[in-house]
N, C-alpha and C positions, 0 to 999 in steps of 0.2 A: 921593420914596421912592416913592409910590403910583403914579407913572408908571413908574417903572423895575419895579417889581412886574408891572406890564402888558404891559412888552415882555420882559422876561426869563422869566416864565412859560410862554407859549407855546413861546419858542424852545427853552427847556428841556425841555418836553414832546414836541416835536418830534423833539429829539436823542436822548432815551431811548428813544423808539420806533422809531427808524432805527437807534440801536446795538443794541437786542435782535433786531430781526430781522438784520441785520449779522453778529450773533455766532452765531445760526441758521444761517446760510449759509454762515459759516467752518467749521462742524461737518458740515453736510449740503451737499457741494458737487456732487455727482451725484446728480441726483432720480431720473433713471428711463436706461435703455440699451434698446434693442429691436433686433431682426433678423428678418429673415425671407428666405424664398429663393422663387424662381418654381416650385421642383420641390423635395420631399425627396431624389432621385435626383439627385447633382449630375454634370453633364456639361459639356462645352465649351458656352458660350453661357448657363449657368446665371446668373440676376441673383440677387445677393444685395443686399438693401436692409437699410440700418441707420439708427440715429437716437438721438440722447441729449438730453437737457435737464439744463443744468446751471444752478447759484445765480449766475453770472458773478461771483463774488466773485475766483475764482483761475481761470488757464487749465486745461482738461481735455483729457486726451487721450483718445483713443476708439481701441481697435484691434480689429481683426478678425482671428481666427484660424481656421485650420482643423486639425483635432488628430485623427490616427490612432496609436493605440498611443503609440511616443514621438516619432513625427514631428510636426511642428508647423512649420507655415507661415503666417505672417504676410502677409494678404492686404490690408488696408489699413489706415492709421492718419490719424487725423484730429484735427486742434488746434481746439479751441474756445476762442474768445479770451474773456476777462473784458471787464468794461465798463471805461469811461475811468475814472471813479470808482467804484470797486468797492465801497467801505463803506456808500455811500450811494445806490446804484441797485439796488434789489429785483426788478427784471425777470428774469425767467427768460429763458436763451439756449437756443435749439433749435436742434441741426445735423443734418443728414442726409448720407448717401452711398449710393451704389451701386457694386458690385463686379460684372463681367461674369467668370467664371472662362473661362481658357485652357486649350487642350489641355496646354501647359507646364507649367502649375501642377498641373495635376490628375495628369501623369504621375510626378510626385514621389510618387503614393502608390497603395496595393493596392488594388483594388475591394473593397468591403465597409463595415461600418459606421463612421463618424468623428463627430464632434462640431464643431461650429460655433459660436464662441465672439467673445461681443462685450464687451470689458471697459473702464468707464469709471474712469479715473483721475484722483483729485484731486490738489492740492500740500500741502505742509506749512503747516500755519496754526496758531499758538498752540504751537508745538514737536510738532504732533500731525498725522499722516498718515492721514488717513481711509482706511477700508477700500473696495477697488475695489466697484463695482458691475457684477456678471457676469450676462448671460444667455447660455444656450445651447439650440442646436436640434440635436436628434440626427439624422442625415442618413445617406446610402450614398452611396458614390462608384461610379459606372457603370463 
């Protein structure tokens, strides 16, 4: 019986720690999102860089949008994969990308103020969908 305690005790302790971390990662799926532009006045050739960090528990969608009034255009969508064993792997997954604006994309908008938005969306865990992480940059369309 004493030998069993020496074996089961440490294994149980490791599983309790991993389950606690996994529970937190199920609730907080997107740690942060970020967006930056090469210039705050958007013109053809302006580069928009974006990034996100996820818990790796579920796949995460990152969406980059340009918004002006009622007009909304999706510039990029990136899918961040999950881990192969998501409940036991606590490593953070980082992903980034870049979009170069074209004249056709900007032709749909009028010159003036606009908002560049990056949204990180998690998936349902424990019958709960976490709120999205959103970052916005106020820009002008030239």
